[in-house]
C-alpha positions in Angstrom: 105.3 113.0 82.9 101.6 111.5 82.7 98.8 111.2 85.9 100.1 109.8 88.6 98.2 106.1 89.4 97.4 105.0 93.3 97.2 101.7 94.1 96.3 100.1 96.9 95.5 97.5 99.2 92.7 98.0 102.4 90.9 95.7 104.9 89.0 98.0 106.9 89.1 100.7 105.4 91.9 103.0 106.7 93.9 102.2 103.9 91.2 102.9 100.7 90.9 106.3 103.0 94.2 107.6 103.0 94.4 106.6 99.4 91.9 108.4 99.0 93.0 111.8 101.4 96.0 111.6 99.0 94.0 111.8 95.4 92.7 114.7 96.5 94.8 116.4 98.1 96.9 116.0 94.4 93.8 116.2 92.1 94.2 116.2 88.8 97.5 115.1 88.8 97.0 111.6 89.8 93.7 108.9 88.4 91.3 107.5 90.9 92.8 105.9 93.2 92.1 101.2 92.9 91.9 99.0 95.1 94.4 95.8 94.2 92.2 93.2 94.2 90.3 95.5 90.7 94.0 95.8 89.3 96.4 93.6 86.9 100.4 94.7 86.9 99.6 96.2 83.5 97.5 98.5 85.0 100.6 99.5 87.0 103.0 99.8 84.4 100.7 102.2 82.6 102.2 105.2 85.1 105.7 106.3 84.9 104.7 107.7 87.9 102.9 104.9 91.6 101.8 106.1 94.5 101.3 102.4 96.4 99.3 101.7 100.1 99.0 99.3 102.5 98.1 98.5 105.8 100.0 95.7 107.9 97.7 92.5 108.7 98.5 90.1 111.2 102.4 89.4 112.0 104.0 92.3 110.0 102.2 90.7 106.8 101.2 91.8 103.6 96.4 92.0 103.8 95.6 89.2 101.6 93.8 86.0 102.7 96.0 84.1 104.7 96.7 86.8 106.8 92.5 87.3 108.1 91.8 90.4 105.2 88.2 89.8 104.1 89.3 89.4 100.4 92.3 88.8 98.0 94.9 92.2 98.4 98.7 92.6 98.1 98.9 89.0 99.4 97.5 87.6 95.9 98.4 90.5 93.3 102.2 91.4 94.3 103.6 88.1 92.7 102.0 89.5 89.0 104.6 92.5 89.8 107.6 90.0 90.5 109.9 89.9 87.5 108.3 92.8 86.1 110.7 96.0 84.4 109.6 98.6 86.9 112.4 100.7 85.6 112.1 104.2 84.6 109.1 104.6 87.0 109.2 106.3 89.7 106.9 105.4 93.2 106.4 106.5 96.2 104.8 104.3 98.9 103.1 104.9 102.4 102.1 101.7 104.9 99.4 101.7 107.8 100.1 100.0 110.6 99.5 100.0 115.0 102.4 100.7 116.6 101.3 100.8 119.9 99.8 97.0 119.4 102.3 95.8 117.2 105.4 98.0 117.2 107.1 95.0 116.4 106.7 94.6 113.6 105.3 98.3 112.4 104.5 99.2 108.7 106.2 95.8 108.1 104.3 94.6 104.7 105.6 98.0 103.3 108.8 96.7 103.4 107.7 93.7 100.7 106.0 96.0 98.0 109.6 98.1 98.3 111.6 94.9 97.8 109.2 93.5 94.8 109.7 97.6 93.1 113.5 97.8 93.5 113.9 94.4 92.3 112.6 95.7 88.9 113.5 98.6 88.3 111.8 101.8 90.4 113.3 104.5 91.8 111.5 104.5 95.1 110.8 108.5 96.6 109.4 109.4 99.9 111.3 108.0 102.5 109.7 109.1 105.7 111.8 109.8 109.1 111.2 107.4 111.8 110.6 110.4 114.7 107.8 111.1 116.0 106.9 106.9 116.1 107.0 104.8 119.3 108.3 100.9 117.9 110.4 98.7 118.1 111.1 97.2 115.1 110.4 97.5 111.6 111.5 95.9 108.5 110.0 98.8 106.7 113.2 101.0 107.9 116.3 101.1 105.4 119.0 103.6 105.9 117.4 105.5 109.7 113.8 106.1 107.5 110.8 104.5 106.5 110.8 103.4 103.1 107.5 105.3 102.5 105.2 107.4 104.7 103.9 105.7 107.6 100.6 106.0 109.4 98.9 105.0 112.3 95.6 105.5 112.3 94.7 103.6 115.7 97.6 105.9 117.4 97.7 108.8 115.9 95.0 109.4 113.6 95.5 113.2 114.4 98.6 113.5 112.8 98.2 111.8 109.7 97.0 115.0 107.6 100.1 116.6 109.1 102.3 113.8 107.4 100.3 113.5 103.9 100.6 117.0 103.1 104.3 117.1 104.7 104.9 113.8 102.3 102.6 115.0 99.4 105.5 118.1 99.3 108.3 115.9 99.2 107.3 112.8 96.3 105.4 115.4 93.7 108.4 117.5 92.3 110.1 113.5 91.2 105.8 112.6 90.7 105.9 115.3 88.8 108.6 115.3 86.9 109.9 118.8 88.1 
């Protein structure tokens, strides 16, 4: 398999920072992270392995202009992926949210990306346990686990590096075809 593509949407910059940390930890196995507002669907489709990241904004929304983001993001980009063939692609997801301030919609935006990719035939890896988080609801919980890594830079930033390391160990074999 070739390199891993890392794509993210961001508003405040925390998701970009997480994407950069992930890239640094993967080293030469991954290309530099790209903001989805500078990407096309074809940019994603050229990879067999992808890591996609998003924050959750507003009322459990994807980042984008109607959610109050400063620039276009996943809200505007995700429709480009609908109907695309992701069979044979292995995808890992990570999302940022605020479990204390928005515990009723914690990392909801992850689910919207997950849903489009599953519909397109992608193999999703990297489900993450809900243990250690305090939230009341999340669309991103499927089969009692988050559909990807959940990070909370507002309340648990001290746990982010450890969570990223553990998650990468979990997903690397699938993403690298090992």
